[in-house]
All heavy atoms as a GROMACS GRO file, in nm:
protein
  622
    1MET      N    1   0.087  -0.117   0.000
    1MET     CA    2   0.003  -0.001   0.000
    1MET      C    3   0.086   0.125  -0.002
    1MET      O    4   0.199   0.123   0.055
    1MET     CB    5  -0.091   0.000   0.123
    1MET     CG    6  -0.199   0.108   0.117
    1MET     SD    7  -0.303   0.111   0.263
    1MET     CE    8  -0.430  -0.003   0.208
    2ASP      N    9   0.038   0.227  -0.055
    2ASP     CA   10   0.108   0.358  -0.067
    2ASP      C   11   0.126   0.417   0.075
    2ASP      O   12   0.031   0.427   0.153
    2ASP     CB   13   0.023   0.450  -0.152
    2ASP     CG   14   0.087   0.582  -0.177
    2ASP    OD1   15   0.108   0.657  -0.077
    2ASP    OD2   16   0.121   0.615  -0.294
    3GLU      N   17   0.248   0.460   0.108
    3GLU     CA   18   0.280   0.515   0.239
    3GLU      C   19   0.195   0.637   0.272
    3GLU      O   20   0.151   0.655   0.384
    3GLU     CB   21   0.430   0.549   0.246
    3GLU     CG   22   0.475   0.600   0.377
    3GLU     CD   23   0.624   0.631   0.382
    3GLU    OE1   24   0.700   0.555   0.316
    3GLU    OE2   25   0.662   0.732   0.443
    4LYS      N   26   0.172   0.720   0.171
    4LYS     CA   27   0.092   0.839   0.194
    4LYS      C   28  -0.051   0.806   0.230
    4LYS      O   29  -0.109   0.869   0.320
    4LYS     CB   30   0.094   0.927   0.065
    4LYS     CG   31   0.046   1.065   0.079
    4LYS     CD   32   0.071   1.144  -0.052
    4LYS     CE   33   0.024   1.286  -0.035
    4LYS     NZ   34   0.046   1.361  -0.160
    5ILE      N   35  -0.107   0.704   0.164
    5ILE     CA   36  -0.241   0.661   0.192
    5ILE      C   37  -0.248   0.605   0.337
    5ILE      O   38  -0.341   0.632   0.410
    5ILE     CB   39  -0.290   0.555   0.086
    5ILE    CG1   40  -0.303   0.623  -0.049
    5ILE    CG2   41  -0.422   0.490   0.132
    5ILE    CD1   42  -0.331   0.533  -0.161
    6GLU      N   43  -0.149   0.522   0.370
    6GLU     CA   44  -0.148   0.461   0.505
    6GLU      C   45  -0.144   0.573   0.611
    6GLU      O   46  -0.209   0.559   0.716
    6GLU     CB   47  -0.030   0.368   0.520
    6GLU     CG   48  -0.052   0.236   0.445
    6GLU     CD   49   0.056   0.136   0.469
    6GLU    OE1   50   0.162   0.172   0.526
    6GLU    OE2   51   0.036   0.021   0.430
    7LYS      N   52  -0.067   0.678   0.590
    7LYS     CA   53  -0.062   0.787   0.682
    7LYS      C   54  -0.198   0.859   0.696
    7LYS      O   55  -0.236   0.896   0.806
    7LYS     CB   56   0.048   0.889   0.646
    7LYS     CG   57   0.188   0.835   0.673
    7LYS     CD   58   0.294   0.935   0.643
    7LYS     CE   59   0.431   0.878   0.674
    7LYS     NZ   60   0.536   0.974   0.662
    8HIS      N   61  -0.264   0.878   0.585
    8HIS     CA   62  -0.397   0.942   0.587
    8HIS      C   63  -0.496   0.855   0.667
    8HIS      O   64  -0.572   0.907   0.754
    8HIS     CB   65  -0.453   0.965   0.443
    8HIS     CG   66  -0.406   1.091   0.382
    8HIS    ND1   67  -0.447   1.214   0.425
    8HIS    CD2   68  -0.325   1.113   0.274
    8HIS    CE1   69  -0.389   1.308   0.346
    8HIS    NE2   70  -0.315   1.247   0.254
    9ILE      N   71  -0.498   0.726   0.639
    9ILE     CA   72  -0.588   0.636   0.708
    9ILE      C   73  -0.555   0.635   0.859
    9ILE      O   74  -0.648   0.638   0.943
    9ILE     CB   75  -0.579   0.494   0.646
    9ILE    CG1   76  -0.640   0.496   0.507
    9ILE    CG2   77  -0.657   0.393   0.733
    9ILE    CD1   78  -0.620   0.372   0.425
   10GLY      N   79  -0.429   0.627   0.893
   10GLY     CA   80  -0.386   0.626   1.031
   10GLY      C   81  -0.430   0.758   1.104
   10GLY      O   82  -0.480   0.754   1.214
   11LYS      N   83  -0.416   0.870   1.034
   11LYS     CA   84  -0.461   0.999   1.086
   11LYS      C   85  -0.610   1.003   1.112
   11LYS      O   86  -0.657   1.048   1.213
   11LYS     CB   87  -0.422   1.111   0.992
   11LYS     CG   88  -0.454   1.248   1.034
   11LYS     CD   89  -0.413   1.352   0.928
   11LYS     CE   90  -0.471   1.488   0.960
   11LYS     NZ   91  -0.442   1.582   0.851
   12ASN      N   92  -0.679   0.945   1.019
   12ASN     CA   93  -0.832   0.937   1.034
   12ASN      C   94  -0.866   0.846   1.154
   12ASN      O   95  -0.955   0.885   1.235
   12ASN     CB   96  -0.894   0.878   0.909
   12ASN     CG   97  -0.880   0.966   0.785
   12ASN    OD1   98  -0.850   1.088   0.800
   12ASN    ND2   99  -0.894   0.914   0.671
   13ILE      N  100  -0.803   0.737   1.168
   13ILE     CA  101  -0.830   0.646   1.282
   13ILE      C  102  -0.799   0.714   1.413
   13ILE      O  103  -0.878   0.704   1.509
   13ILE     CB  104  -0.756   0.511   1.262
   13ILE    CG1  105  -0.814   0.433   1.148
   13ILE    CG2  106  -0.755   0.434   1.397
   13ILE    CD1  107  -0.736   0.309   1.111
   14ARG      N  108  -0.688   0.785   1.418
   14ARG     CA  109  -0.653   0.856   1.541
   14ARG      C  110  -0.758   0.960   1.576
   14ARG      O  111  -0.802   0.968   1.691
   14ARG     CB  112  -0.516   0.925   1.527
   14ARG     CG  113  -0.482   1.002   1.652
   14ARG     CD  114  -0.346   1.066   1.642
   14ARG     NE  115  -0.318   1.137   1.765
   14ARG     CZ  116  -0.204   1.194   1.793
   14ARG    NH1  117  -0.103   1.190   1.709
   14ARG    NH2  118  -0.191   1.257   1.909
   15ALA      N  119  -0.802   1.036   1.477
   15ALA     CA  120  -0.904   1.141   1.502
   15ALA      C  121  -1.036   1.076   1.547
   15ALA      O  122  -1.097   1.127   1.642
   15ALA     CB  123  -0.926   1.222   1.374
   16LEU      N  124  -1.070   0.966   1.489
   16LEU     CA  125  -1.195   0.898   1.524
   16LEU      C  126  -1.183   0.841   1.666
   16LEU      O  127  -1.275   0.844   1.746
   16LEU     CB  128  -1.228   0.783   1.428
   16LEU     CG  129  -1.272   0.832   1.288
   16LEU    CD1  130  -1.266   0.718   1.187
   16LEU    CD2  131  -1.408   0.892   1.291
   17ARG      N  132  -1.068   0.786   1.698
   17ARG     CA  133  -1.044   0.731   1.835
   17ARG      C  134  -1.050   0.842   1.939
   17ARG      O  135  -1.117   0.826   2.041
   17ARG     CB  136  -0.903   0.660   1.841
   17ARG     CG  137  -0.872   0.609   1.980
   17ARG     CD  138  -0.731   0.552   1.987
   17ARG     NE  139  -0.625   0.642   1.952
   17ARG     CZ  140  -0.578   0.740   2.029
   17ARG    NH1  141  -0.630   0.764   2.147
   17ARG    NH2  142  -0.479   0.816   1.985
   18GLU      N  143  -0.984   0.952   1.910
   18GLU     CA  144  -0.987   1.068   2.005
   18GLU      C  145  -1.130   1.121   2.018
   18GLU      O  146  -1.171   1.154   2.128
   18GLU     CB  147  -0.891   1.173   1.963
   18GLU     CG  148  -0.744   1.129   1.980
   18GLU     CD  149  -0.644   1.230   1.925
   18GLU    OE1  150  -0.685   1.322   1.850
   18GLU    OE2  151  -0.525   1.216   1.961
   19ARG      N  152  -1.203   1.127   1.906
   19ARG     CA  153  -1.343   1.175   1.911
   19ARG      C  154  -1.426   1.082   2.000
   19ARG      O  155  -1.517   1.129   2.068
   19ARG     CB  156  -1.398   1.175   1.767
   19ARG     CG  157  -1.546   1.220   1.765
   19ARG     CD  158  -1.602   1.209   1.623
   19ARG     NE  159  -1.639   1.072   1.591
   19ARG     CZ  160  -1.685   1.030   1.476
   19ARG    NH1  161  -1.695   1.113   1.373
   19ARG    NH2  162  -1.712   0.902   1.458
   20SER      N  163  -1.392   0.954   1.998
   20SER     CA  164  -1.466   0.858   2.083
   20SER      C  165  -1.422   0.857   2.228
   20SER      O  166  -1.476   0.787   2.310
   20SER     CB  167  -1.451   0.715   2.025
   20SER     OG  168  -1.506   0.709   1.895
   21GLY      N  169  -1.314   0.932   2.259
   21GLY     CA  170  -1.263   0.939   2.395
   21GLY      C  171  -1.188   0.816   2.442
   21GLY      O  172  -1.178   0.789   2.560
   22LEU      N  173  -1.131   0.738   2.345
   22LEU     CA  174  -1.056   0.620   2.379
   22LEU      C  175  -0.910   0.649   2.375
   22LEU      O  176  -0.860   0.723   2.288
   22LEU     CB  177  -1.092   0.506   2.280
   22LEU     CG  178  -1.236   0.458   2.272
   22LEU    CD1  179  -1.248   0.354   2.159
   22LEU    CD2  180  -1.277   0.401   2.406
   23THR      N  181  -0.835   0.582   2.460
   23THR     CA  182  -0.687   0.586   2.454
   23THR      C  183  -0.643   0.475   2.362
   23THR      O  184  -0.720   0.385   2.327
   23THR     CB  185  -0.626   0.562   2.593
   23THR    OG1  186  -0.660   0.427   2.637
   23THR    CG2  187  -0.673   0.664   2.696
   24GLN      N  188  -0.516   0.480   2.321
   24GLN     CA  189  -0.462   0.370   2.240
   24GLN      C  190  -0.470   0.241   2.318
   24GLN      O  191  -0.499   0.137   2.259
   24GLN     CB  192  -0.316   0.403   2.203
   24GLN     CG  193  -0.305   0.518   2.103
   24GLN     CD  194  -0.161   0.552   2.073
   24GLN    OE1  195  -0.070   0.516   2.146
   24GLN    NE2  196  -0.142   0.624   1.962
   25GLU      N  197  -0.446   0.242   2.448
   25GLU     CA  198  -0.447   0.121   2.530
   25GLU      C  199  -0.587   0.063   2.529
   25GLU      O  200  -0.606  -0.059   2.516
   25GLU     CB  201  -0.403   0.158   2.671
   25GLU     CG  202  -0.388   0.037   2.764
   25GLU     CD  203  -0.270  -0.050   2.727
   25GLU    OE1  204  -0.165   0.003   2.685
   25GLU    OE2  205  -0.284  -0.175   2.736
   26THR      N  206  -0.692   0.146   2.544
   26THR     CA  207  -0.827   0.099   2.548
   26THR      C  208  -0.866   0.046   2.409
   26THR      O  209  -0.932  -0.060   2.403
   26THR     CB  210  -0.924   0.213   2.591
   26THR    OG1  211  -0.883   0.260   2.719
   26THR    CG2  212  -1.065   0.163   2.598
   27MET      N  213  -0.824   0.110   2.305
   27MET     CA  214  -0.855   0.065   2.172
   27MET      C  215  -0.792  -0.076   2.149
   27MET      O  216  -0.860  -0.165   2.096
   27MET     CB  217  -0.801   0.164   2.068
   27MET     CG  218  -0.815   0.121   1.928
   27MET     SD  219  -0.984   0.140   1.874
   27MET     CE  220  -0.953   0.210   1.718
   28ALA      N  221  -0.668  -0.091   2.190
   28ALA     CA  222  -0.600  -0.222   2.173
   28ALA      C  223  -0.675  -0.326   2.254
   28ALA      O  224  -0.694  -0.440   2.206
   28ALA     CB  225  -0.455  -0.210   2.221
   29ALA      N  226  -0.716  -0.296   2.375
   29ALA     CA  227  -0.784  -0.394   2.461
   29ALA      C  228  -0.920  -0.432   2.396
   29ALA      O  229  -0.955  -0.551   2.396
   29ALA     CB  230  -0.812  -0.331   2.599
   30LYS      N  231  -0.992  -0.336   2.339
   30LYS     CA  232  -1.119  -0.368   2.274
   30LYS      C  233  -1.095  -0.455   2.153
   30LYS      O  234  -1.176  -0.545   2.120
   30LYS     CB  235  -1.197  -0.237   2.235
   30LYS     CG  236  -1.251  -0.165   2.356
   30LYS     CD  237  -1.326  -0.042   2.314
   30LYS     CE  238  -1.391   0.030   2.428
   30LYS     NZ  239  -1.511  -0.036   2.473
   31LEU      N  240  -0.990  -0.431   2.076
   31LEU     CA  241  -0.957  -0.512   1.961
   31LEU      C  242  -0.917  -0.657   2.005
   31LEU      O  243  -0.956  -0.754   1.942
   31LEU     CB  244  -0.846  -0.448   1.879
   31LEU     CG  245  -0.889  -0.327   1.798
   31LEU    CD1  246  -0.769  -0.245   1.750
   31LEU    CD2  247  -0.972  -0.371   1.677
   32GLN      N  248  -0.840  -0.662   2.113
   32GLN     CA  249  -0.802  -0.795   2.167
   32GLN      C  250  -0.924  -0.878   2.210
   32GLN      O  251  -0.930  -1.001   2.184
   32GLN     CB  252  -0.706  -0.776   2.285
   32GLN     CG  253  -0.569  -0.728   2.244
   32GLN     CD  254  -0.487  -0.684   2.366
   32GLN    OE1  255  -0.524  -0.696   2.481
   32GLN    NE2  256  -0.370  -0.628   2.337
   33LEU      N  257  -1.022  -0.814   2.271
   33LEU     CA  258  -1.143  -0.883   2.310
   33LEU      C  259  -1.219  -0.933   2.190
   33LEU      O  260  -1.295  -1.033   2.203
   33LEU     CB  261  -1.233  -0.792   2.394
   33LEU     CG  262  -1.183  -0.757   2.536
   33LEU    CD1  263  -1.274  -0.650   2.598
   33LEU    CD2  264  -1.184  -0.882   2.622
   34ARG      N  265  -1.198  -0.877   2.075
   34ARG     CA  266  -1.261  -0.922   1.952
   34ARG      C  267  -1.174  -1.024   1.875
   34ARG      O  268  -1.206  -1.061   1.761
   34ARG     CB  269  -1.295  -0.802   1.862
   34ARG     CG  270  -1.404  -0.716   1.924
   34ARG     CD  271  -1.418  -0.587   1.843
   34ARG     NE  272  -1.524  -0.504   1.894
   34ARG     CZ  273  -1.642  -0.488   1.824
   34ARG    NH1  274  -1.662  -0.545   1.712
   34ARG    NH2  275  -1.734  -0.411   1.880
   35GLY      N  276  -1.064  -1.062   1.935
   35GLY     CA  277  -0.976  -1.165   1.875
   35GLY      C  278  -0.859  -1.114   1.791
   35GLY      O  279  -0.791  -1.194   1.730
   36CYS      N  280  -0.838  -0.986   1.790
   36CYS     CA  281  -0.722  -0.927   1.718
   36CYS      C  282  -0.596  -0.930   1.809
   36CYS      O  283  -0.604  -0.888   1.921
   36CYS     CB  284  -0.752  -0.787   1.677
   36CYS     SG  285  -0.886  -0.767   1.559
   37ASP      N  286  -0.490  -0.985   1.755
   37ASP     CA  287  -0.362  -0.989   1.827
   37ASP      C  288  -0.293  -0.857   1.808
   37ASP      O  289  -0.215  -0.840   1.714
   37ASP     CB  290  -0.280  -1.108   1.781
   37ASP     CG  291  -0.151  -1.122   1.861
   37ASP    OD1  292  -0.143  -1.072   1.974
   37ASP    OD2  293  -0.057  -1.185   1.808
   38ILE      N  294  -0.317  -0.759   1.891
   38ILE     CA  295  -0.271  -0.623   1.870
   38ILE      C  296  -0.234  -0.559   2.007
   38ILE      O  297  -0.299  -0.587   2.106
   38ILE     CB  298  -0.373  -0.538   1.794
   38ILE    CG1  299  -0.313  -0.411   1.736
   38ILE    CG2  300  -0.499  -0.511   1.877
   38ILE    CD1  301  -0.400  -0.344   1.632
   39THR      N  302  -0.135  -0.475   2.007
   39THR     CA  303  -0.090  -0.407   2.126
   39THR      C  304  -0.112  -0.257   2.114
   39THR      O  305  -0.140  -0.207   2.004
   39THR     CB  306   0.060  -0.431   2.150
   39THR    OG1  307   0.130  -0.374   2.041
   39THR    CG2  308   0.096  -0.579   2.162
   40ARG      N  309  -0.092  -0.183   2.220
   40ARG     CA  310  -0.102  -0.040   2.218
   40ARG      C  311   0.002   0.016   2.124
   40ARG      O  312  -0.024   0.109   2.044
   40ARG     CB  313  -0.081   0.024   2.359
   40ARG     CG  314  -0.111   0.175   2.357
   40ARG     CD  315  -0.013   0.255   2.439
   40ARG     NE  316   0.127   0.232   2.423
   40ARG     CZ  317   0.207   0.291   2.329
   40ARG    NH1  318   0.159   0.374   2.243
   40ARG    NH2  319   0.333   0.262   2.323
   41SER      N  320   0.120  -0.041   2.118
   41SER     CA  321   0.225   0.002   2.030
   41SER      C  322   0.183  -0.017   1.884
   41SER      O  323   0.210   0.069   1.800
   41SER     CB  324   0.354  -0.080   2.060
   41SER     OG  325   0.452  -0.047   1.972
   42ALA      N  326   0.115  -0.126   1.855
   42ALA     CA  327   0.067  -0.152   1.717
   42ALA      C  328  -0.036  -0.045   1.678
   42ALA      O  329  -0.037   0.002   1.563
   42ALA     CB  330   0.013  -0.290   1.703
   43VAL      N  331  -0.123  -0.012   1.771
   43VAL     CA  332  -0.225   0.094   1.743
   43VAL      C  333  -0.151   0.224   1.711
   43VAL      O  334  -0.189   0.294   1.618
   43VAL     CB  335  -0.324   0.109   1.862
   43VAL    CG1  336  -0.412   0.231   1.842
   43VAL    CG2  337  -0.408  -0.015   1.879
   44ALA      N  338  -0.050   0.257   1.790
   44ALA     CA  339   0.028   0.378   1.766
   44ALA      C  340   0.094   0.375   1.627
   44ALA      O  341   0.092   0.476   1.555
   44ALA     CB  342   0.132   0.395   1.874
   45LYS      N  343   0.143   0.263   1.585
   45LYS     CA  344   0.206   0.252   1.454
   45LYS      C  345   0.106   0.259   1.343
   45LYS      O  346   0.135   0.322   1.239
   45LYS     CB  347   0.286   0.118   1.444
   45LYS     CG  348   0.411   0.118   1.529
   45LYS     CD  349   0.484  -0.012   1.517
   45LYS     CE  350   0.610  -0.007   1.605
   45LYS     NZ  351   0.687  -0.132   1.596
   46ILE      N  352  -0.013   0.208   1.365
   46ILE     CA  353  -0.122   0.222   1.267
   46ILE      C  354  -0.153   0.373   1.245
   46ILE      O  355  -0.165   0.420   1.133
   46ILE     CB  356  -0.247   0.145   1.308
   46ILE    CG1  357  -0.224  -0.008   1.296
   46ILE    CG2  358  -0.370   0.190   1.228
   46ILE    CD1  359  -0.328  -0.090   1.362
   47GLU      N  360  -0.164   0.446   1.355
   47GLU     CA  361  -0.202   0.585   1.353
   47GLU      C  362  -0.098   0.674   1.284
   47GLU      O  363  -0.135   0.782   1.236
   47GLU     CB  364  -0.230   0.636   1.495
   47GLU     CG  365  -0.355   0.572   1.550
   47GLU     CD  366  -0.391   0.622   1.691
   47GLU    OE1  367  -0.311   0.699   1.751
   47GLU    OE2  368  -0.499   0.587   1.737
   48VAL      N  369   0.026   0.628   1.276
   48VAL     CA  370   0.124   0.708   1.203
   48VAL      C  371   0.165   0.645   1.072
   48VAL      O  372   0.261   0.692   1.005
   48VAL     CB  373   0.252   0.734   1.292
   48VAL    CG1  374   0.219   0.820   1.413
   48VAL    CG2  375   0.320   0.606   1.331
   49GLY      N  376   0.093   0.543   1.029
   49GLY     CA  377   0.116   0.479   0.900
   49GLY      C  378   0.234   0.390   0.890
   49GLY      O  379   0.286   0.364   0.784
   50GLN      N  380   0.280   0.338   1.004
   50GLN     CA  381   0.394   0.248   1.006
   50GLN      C  382   0.355   0.098   1.014
   50GLN      O  383   0.446   0.014   1.012
   50GLN     CB  384   0.488   0.282   1.123
   50GLN     CG  385   0.552   0.417   1.111
   50GLN     CD  386   0.643   0.447   1.233
   50GLN    OE1  387   0.638   0.380   1.335
   50GLN    NE2  388   0.723   0.546   1.218
   51ARG      N  389   0.229   0.068   1.022
   51ARG     CA  390   0.187  -0.070   1.025
   51ARG      C  391   0.066  -0.088   0.936
   51ARG      O  392  -0.025  -0.007   0.939
   51ARG     CB  393   0.149  -0.112   1.170
   51ARG     CG  394   0.106  -0.256   1.182
   51ARG     CD  395   0.058  -0.282   1.326
   51ARG     NE  396   0.010  -0.412   1.343
   51ARG     CZ  397  -0.117  -0.453   1.318
   51ARG    NH1  398  -0.204  -0.371   1.257
   51ARG    NH2  399  -0.156  -0.576   1.339
   52HIS      N  400   0.064  -0.196   0.862
   52HIS     CA  401  -0.047  -0.227   0.775
   52HIS      C  402  -0.165  -0.272   0.860
   52HIS      O  403  -0.149  -0.326   0.967
   52HIS     CB  404  -0.014  -0.339   0.677
   52HIS     CG  405   0.100  -0.302   0.585
   52HIS    ND1  406   0.090  -0.206   0.487
   52HIS    CD2  407   0.226  -0.353   0.576
   52HIS    CE1  408   0.202  -0.197   0.421
   52HIS    NE2  409   0.288  -0.282   0.468
   53LEU      N  410  -0.284  -0.249   0.806
   53LEU     CA  411  -0.408  -0.293   0.872
   53LEU      C  412  -0.458  -0.423   0.799
   53LEU      O  413  -0.451  -0.430   0.676
   53LEU     CB  414  -0.517  -0.187   0.858
   53LEU     CG  415  -0.506  -0.071   0.956
   53LEU    CD1  416  -0.588   0.044   0.909
   53LEU    CD2  417  -0.556  -0.119   1.093
   54TYR      N  418  -0.511  -0.516   0.879
   54TYR     CA  419  -0.572  -0.632   0.819
   54TYR      C  420  -0.723  -0.606   0.808
   54TYR      O  421  -0.777  -0.527   0.884
   54TYR     CB  422  -0.546  -0.754   0.911
   54TYR     CG  423  -0.401  -0.791   0.914
   54TYR    CD1  424  -0.323  -0.750   1.022
   54TYR    CD2  425  -0.345  -0.868   0.814
   54TYR    CE1  426  -0.188  -0.785   1.027
   54TYR    CE2  427  -0.211  -0.899   0.818
   54TYR     CZ  428  -0.131  -0.861   0.925
   54TYR     OH  429   0.002  -0.892   0.925
   55PRO      N  430  -0.788  -0.668   0.709
   55PRO     CA  431  -0.928  -0.642   0.687
   55PRO      C  432  -1.018  -0.660   0.814
   55PRO      O  433  -1.103  -0.581   0.839
   55PRO     CB  434  -0.968  -0.744   0.582
   55PRO     CG  435  -0.844  -0.767   0.503
   55PRO     CD  436  -0.734  -0.756   0.608
   56ASP      N  437  -0.988  -0.769   0.895
   56ASP     CA  438  -1.073  -0.787   1.016
   56ASP      C  439  -1.044  -0.673   1.114
   56ASP      O  440  -1.138  -0.633   1.184
   56ASP     CB  441  -1.045  -0.922   1.078
   56ASP     CG  442  -0.898  -0.944   1.121
   56ASP    OD1  443  -0.807  -0.891   1.058
   56ASP    OD2  444  -0.879  -1.015   1.222
   57GLU      N  445  -0.923  -0.621   1.121
   57GLU     CA  446  -0.895  -0.512   1.214
   57GLU      C  447  -0.976  -0.389   1.170
   57GLU      O  448  -1.031  -0.316   1.253
   57GLU     CB  449  -0.745  -0.479   1.212
   57GLU     CG  450  -0.663  -0.588   1.275
   57GLU     CD  451  -0.513  -0.560   1.261
   57GLU    OE1  452  -0.473  -0.484   1.177
   57GLU    OE2  453  -0.436  -0.629   1.335
   58ILE      N  454  -0.982  -0.365   1.039
   58ILE     CA  455  -1.056  -0.247   0.992
   58ILE      C  456  -1.201  -0.257   1.030
   58ILE      O  457  -1.266  -0.163   1.078
   58ILE     CB  458  -1.039  -0.232   0.836
   58ILE    CG1  459  -0.894  -0.202   0.805
   58ILE    CG2  460  -1.130  -0.121   0.787
   58ILE    CD1  461  -0.862  -0.212   0.657
   59MET      N  462  -1.258  -0.380   1.012
   59MET     CA  463  -1.402  -0.399   1.048
   59MET      C  464  -1.424  -0.375   1.193
   59MET      O  465  -1.521  -0.307   1.234
   59MET     CB  466  -1.441  -0.542   1.007
   59MET     CG  467  -1.448  -0.565   0.858
   59MET     SD  468  -1.474  -0.737   0.808
   59MET     CE  469  -1.584  -0.799   0.929
   60HIS      N  470  -1.334  -0.426   1.279
   60HIS     CA  471  -1.354  -0.412   1.427
   60HIS      C  472  -1.331  -0.264   1.467
   60HIS      O  473  -1.406  -0.213   1.549
   60HIS     CB  474  -1.257  -0.502   1.501
   60HIS     CG  475  -1.287  -0.647   1.487
   60HIS    ND1  476  -1.413  -0.699   1.519
   60HIS    CD2  477  -1.212  -0.751   1.442
   60HIS    CE1  478  -1.410  -0.829   1.498
   60HIS    NE2  479  -1.290  -0.863   1.449
   61ILE      N  480  -1.228  -0.198   1.408
   61ILE     CA  481  -1.210  -0.056   1.440
   61ILE      C  482  -1.328   0.029   1.406
   61ILE      O  483  -1.376   0.112   1.485
   61ILE     CB  484  -1.084  -0.005   1.364
   61ILE    CG1  485  -0.957  -0.064   1.429
   61ILE    CG2  486  -1.079   0.148   1.364
   61ILE    CD1  487  -0.829  -0.043   1.352
   62LYS      N  488  -1.390   0.002   1.286
   62LYS     CA  489  -1.514   0.069   1.248
   62LYS      C  490  -1.621   0.056   1.350
   62LYS      O  491  -1.688   0.150   1.393
   62LYS     CB  492  -1.556   0.016   1.112
   62LYS     CG  493  -1.690   0.072   1.063
   62LYS     CD  494  -1.739  -0.010   0.943
   62LYS     CE  495  -1.878   0.035   0.901
   62LYS     NZ  496  -1.986  -0.001   0.995
   63GLU      N  497  -1.644  -0.069   1.394
   63GLU     CA  498  -1.747  -0.097   1.492
   63GLU      C  499  -1.717  -0.034   1.629
   63GLU      O  500  -1.803   0.025   1.692
   63GLU     CB  501  -1.770  -0.249   1.505
   63GLU     CG  502  -1.825  -0.311   1.380
   63GLU     CD  503  -1.821  -0.460   1.381
   63GLU    OE1  504  -1.781  -0.522   1.480
   63GLU    OE2  505  -1.859  -0.523   1.275
   64ILE      N  506  -1.597  -0.046   1.676
   64ILE     CA  507  -1.557   0.008   1.805
   64ILE      C  508  -1.574   0.159   1.810
   64ILE      O  509  -1.620   0.214   1.907
   64ILE     CB  510  -1.413  -0.032   1.840
   64ILE    CG1  511  -1.406  -0.184   1.870
   64ILE    CG2  512  -1.358   0.050   1.959
   64ILE    CD1  513  -1.261  -0.239   1.875
   65LEU      N  514  -1.534   0.225   1.702
   65LEU     CA  515  -1.541   0.369   1.697
   65LEU      C  516  -1.678   0.423   1.649
   65LEU      O  517  -1.698   0.544   1.649
   65LEU     CB  518  -1.430   0.423   1.602
   65LEU     CG  519  -1.286   0.388   1.648
   65LEU    CD1  520  -1.186   0.436   1.546
   65LEU    CD2  521  -1.260   0.445   1.785
   66GLY      N  522  -1.768   0.335   1.609
   66GLY     CA  523  -1.897   0.380   1.560
   66GLY      C  524  -1.880   0.466   1.438
   66GLY      O  525  -1.952   0.566   1.417
   67ALA      N  526  -1.782   0.429   1.350
   67ALA     CA  527  -1.752   0.509   1.231
   67ALA      C  528  -1.802   0.442   1.106
   67ALA      O  529  -1.847   0.329   1.108
   67ALA     CB  530  -1.599   0.523   1.224
   68GLU      N  531  -1.798   0.519   0.999
   68GLU     CA  532  -1.828   0.467   0.866
   68GLU      C  533  -1.700   0.442   0.794
   68GLU      O  534  -1.597   0.507   0.821
   68GLU     CB  535  -1.915   0.572   0.788
   68GLU     CG  536  -2.048   0.603   0.852
   68GLU     CD  537  -2.141   0.483   0.858
   68GLU    OE1  538  -2.137   0.398   0.762
   68GLU    OE2  539  -2.219   0.470   0.953
   69TYR      N  540  -1.701   0.352   0.698
   69TYR     CA  541  -1.578   0.326   0.619
   69TYR      C  542  -1.528   0.450   0.552
   69TYR      O  543  -1.409   0.475   0.543
   69TYR     CB  544  -1.600   0.215   0.515
   69TYR     CG  545  -1.615   0.077   0.580
   69TYR    CD1  546  -1.731   0.006   0.572
   69TYR    CD2  547  -1.506   0.020   0.644
   69TYR    CE1  548  -1.745  -0.120   0.631
   69TYR    CE2  549  -1.514  -0.104   0.705
   69TYR     CZ  550  -1.634  -0.176   0.696
   69TYR     OH  551  -1.649  -0.299   0.752
   70ASP      N  552  -1.620   0.536   0.505
   70ASP     CA  553  -1.580   0.663   0.441
   70ASP      C  554  -1.499   0.748   0.534
   70ASP      O  555  -1.404   0.819   0.487
   70ASP     CB  556  -1.704   0.743   0.398
   70ASP     CG  557  -1.774   0.681   0.279
   70ASP    OD1  558  -1.721   0.587   0.217
   70ASP    OD2  559  -1.886   0.725   0.247
   71GLU      N  560  -1.530   0.745   0.664
   71GLU     CA  561  -1.451   0.828   0.758
   71GLU      C  562  -1.307   0.770   0.777
   71GLU      O  563  -1.214   0.848   0.794
   71GLU     CB  564  -1.521   0.830   0.894
   71GLU     CG  565  -1.654   0.905   0.890
   71GLU     CD  566  -1.724   0.892   1.027
   71GLU    OE1  567  -1.776   0.785   1.058
   71GLU    OE2  568  -1.726   0.995   1.100
   72ILE      N  569  -1.294   0.639   0.771
   72ILE     CA  570  -1.167   0.576   0.788
   72ILE      C  571  -1.081   0.596   0.662
   72ILE      O  572  -0.961   0.626   0.670
   72ILE     CB  573  -1.182   0.428   0.818
   72ILE    CG1  574  -1.246   0.410   0.957
   72ILE    CG2  575  -1.050   0.356   0.811
   72ILE    CD1  576  -1.287   0.266   0.991
   73PHE      N  577  -1.142   0.579   0.546
   73PHE     CA  578  -1.065   0.587   0.423
   73PHE      C  579  -1.063   0.720   0.352
   73PHE      O  580  -1.012   0.731   0.240
   73PHE     CB  581  -1.120   0.478   0.327
   73PHE     CG  582  -1.090   0.339   0.374
   73PHE    CD1  583  -1.192   0.260   0.424
   73PHE    CD2  584  -0.964   0.288   0.373
   73PHE    CE1  585  -1.171   0.133   0.470
   73PHE    CE2  586  -0.936   0.159   0.422
   73PHE     CZ  587  -1.041   0.079   0.467
   74TYR      N  588  -1.117   0.821   0.414
   74TYR     CA  589  -1.118   0.957   0.356
   74TYR      C  590  -0.975   1.004   0.330
   74TYR      O  591  -0.890   0.998   0.422
   74TYR     CB  592  -1.192   1.055   0.445
   74TYR     CG  593  -1.186   1.196   0.398
   74TYR    CD1  594  -1.262   1.236   0.288
   74TYR    CD2  595  -1.106   1.290   0.456
   74TYR    CE1  596  -1.254   1.367   0.236
   74TYR    CE2  597  -1.099   1.420   0.412
   74TYR     CZ  598  -1.172   1.459   0.299
   74TYR     OH  599  -1.169   1.587   0.254
   75LEU      N  600  -0.945   1.045   0.211
   75LEU     CA  601  -0.811   1.093   0.176
   75LEU      C  602  -0.819   1.245   0.143
   75LEU      O  603  -0.855   1.281   0.032
   75LEU     CB  604  -0.754   1.014   0.054
   75LEU     CG  605  -0.743   0.865   0.072
   75LEU    CD1  606  -0.693   0.802  -0.054
   75LEU    CD2  607  -0.649   0.833   0.190
   76SER      N  608  -0.784   1.323   0.240
   76SER     CA  609  -0.778   1.468   0.216
   76SER      C  610  -0.651   1.505   0.141
   76SER      O  611  -0.554   1.435   0.142
   76SER     CB  612  -0.787   1.541   0.348
   76SER     OG  613  -0.674   1.513   0.428
   77GLU      N  614  -0.656   1.617   0.077
   77GLU     CA  615  -0.538   1.665   0.000
   77GLU      C  616  -0.429   1.710   0.088
   77GLU      O  617  -0.437   1.766   0.188
   77GLU     CB  618  -0.582   1.775  -0.096
   77GLU     CG  619  -0.680   1.724  -0.200
   77GLU     CD  620  -0.616   1.622  -0.298
   77GLU    OE1  621  -0.500   1.640  -0.340
   77GLU    OE2  622  -0.684   1.525  -0.326
   0.00000   0.00000   0.00000
């Protein structure tokens, strides 16, 4: 995946997480409860575009944050 795109998606996820009032630690814990093998450090790397996302993680993040896919994948200029 394009590094620039990953950074945009990570930025969107961070904004959505903060809007939801969740910490990276809480987000990781909620993902773990859904069966994702992820740490707080991995969430931090996702948010800065240094770690790829798996499809199941995207689905769970969407549900946890109460977001739409368009909000996650929005690519601003």
